[in-house]
N, C-alpha and C positions, 0 to 999 in steps of 0.2 A: 504494500500500500504506500502510495506517495504521500509525503508529509510536507507541509508548508514550513520552510525555514529560510534563513538568510543564505545567500550564495557566497561561497568562498572563492569561486573562479570568475564570476561575472559581476563584479561590484565596482562602483564608482565612489560611493561614500560609505555606506554601511552594508550594502548587499541586499537591501530590502527589495528593490525593484527587480534585481536579478533573480532573487529567490521566487518572487511572484511569477516572473516570466517562465522560470523553469517549471514551476508547479502547473502553470496553464499551457505549457508547450507553445509559447509564443515568443516573439522578438522582444528582448528587454528594452529596446529603444521605444517601442510602442507604449510600454508600461511607464517608462520615464516621461514620455510626452503626456500621457494621461495624468500623471501626478503633477506635472507642470501646469497643465490646463486647470486642474482642480485647485491648485495653489493660487493661480491668478484670478480665477473666477469666484471661488467661494472663500478662499483663505484658510479653509480647514484641512487642506491637503498636507500642509507642513506639519500640523498637529498630528494627523494620521500617520505620517512618515516617522515622526519621532516616537510615537506610541509603538509602531511596528518594530522600529529599531530596538526598542527596549524589551518588547515582549517576545519576538520571534527568536527561536534558538539558532545557534550556529549550525551549519550543515554537518560539521564534524561531530558535534554532540549528538545529533539525530542518528548518524551512521553508527556510533558507538552503542546507542540504545537498541538498535536493531540486531546487533550481534548476539 
């Protein structure tokens, strides 16, 4: 089963968008653009990104739990 976690390989700041893109099997650039649009339009995107960066586990921690 696939789990949502921060990406170790596809990250720019914290790996949140890369992890979401890996989970959804999509291009991380599209996820980053969506976060940017949400930040500019509603202003809550930055708050959501910070919350996700604090809540989501690292990919290495999730892989260790699966073993």
